[in-house]
C-alpha positions as CSV (number, residue, x, y, z in Angstrom):
1,M,0.3,12.0,4.3
2,P,1.5,8.4,4.8
3,I,2.7,6.8,1.6
4,L,3.4,3.0,2.0
5,G,4.6,0.3,-0.3
6,Y,3.7,-3.4,0.1
7,I,4.4,-6.8,-1.4
8,T,1.2,-8.7,-1.5
9,I,0.8,-12.4,-1.9
10,P,-2.7,-13.6,-3.1
11,Q,-4.4,-16.8,-2.0
12,S,-3.7,-19.6,-4.5
13,G,-5.3,-18.8,-7.9
14,A,-6.6,-15.4,-6.7
15,K,-4.0,-13.0,-8.2
16,D,-6.4,-11.3,-10.7
17,R,-9.2,-11.1,-8.1
18,L,-6.9,-9.5,-5.5
19,L,-5.6,-7.0,-8.1
20,A,-9.1,-5.9,-8.8
21,E,-10.1,-5.8,-5.2
22,L,-7.1,-3.7,-4.2
23,N,-7.5,-1.2,-7.1
24,D,-11.2,-0.8,-6.1
25,I,-10.2,0.5,-2.7
26,E,-9.7,4.3,-2.4
27,F,-6.1,5.4,-1.7
28,C,-4.7,2.1,-3.2
29,E,-2.9,1.3,-6.5
30,A,-1.8,-2.2,-7.2
31,F,0.5,-3.6,-9.9
32,P,1.2,-7.2,-10.9
33,A,4.9,-8.3,-10.7
34,E,6.2,-9.4,-14.1
35,N,8.3,-12.4,-12.8
36,A,6.3,-13.7,-9.8
37,D,2.8,-14.4,-8.6
38,I,2.7,-11.3,-6.3
39,L,1.4,-7.8,-6.4
40,V,3.0,-4.5,-5.5
41,L,0.6,-2.2,-3.6
42,V,1.1,1.5,-3.0
43,T,-1.1,3.4,-0.6
44,D,-1.3,7.2,-0.2
45,T,-3.7,8.4,2.6
46,P,-4.3,11.9,3.7
47,D,-4.0,11.3,7.4
48,K,-3.3,8.8,10.2
49,E,-7.0,8.1,10.8
50,T,-7.7,7.3,7.2
51,E,-4.5,5.1,7.1
52,E,-5.8,3.1,10.1
53,Q,-9.2,2.6,8.4
54,L,-7.5,1.4,5.3
55,Q,-5.4,-1.1,7.2
56,Q,-8.6,-2.6,8.6
57,Q,-10.0,-2.9,5.1
58,L,-6.9,-4.6,3.8
59,K,-6.9,-7.1,6.7
60,N,-10.4,-8.2,5.6
61,I,-9.7,-9.0,2.0
62,P,-10.3,-12.8,1.7
63,S,-8.1,-13.2,-1.5
64,L,-5.1,-11.7,0.4
65,E,-2.8,-14.3,1.9
66,S,0.1,-12.0,3.0
67,L,0.9,-8.3,3.1
68,S,4.5,-7.1,3.8
69,M,5.4,-3.4,4.1
70,T,8.5,-2.5,2.1
71,F,8.5,1.3,2.4
72,G,6.9,3.9,4.5
73,Y,7.0,7.7,4.2
74,N,5.2,10.4,6.2
75,D,5.3,14.1,5.2
76,E,4.6,15.2,8.8
77,L,7.7,13.4,10.1
78,H,10.0,14.9,7.4
79,K,8.8,18.5,7.3
80,G,11.8,20.9,7.3
81,E,14.3,18.0,7.1
82,H,15.7,19.2,3.8
83,D,15.2,23.0,4.3
84,D,18.9,23.5,5.2
85,N,20.0,22.1,1.8
86,E,18.1,24.6,-0.3
87,A,19.9,27.7,-1.5
């Protein structure tokens, strides 16, 4: 289950349109930044194949100028990592 966080920069004047487009895509939730003309995007896909399909969708959004990943987490990579800490 990949969970990824992004900073998104819209095309000039397209912040509201980009926000709507991102929130219309399954597995995406976007939020406007309060102090800048950017959006924060969080994606949560069930598997690697779905994540790859989502990445293609994001690349084809015309109102999106830039997409920068800020965080990535994958349950499959971290299974059992904290099991030793549990009592």
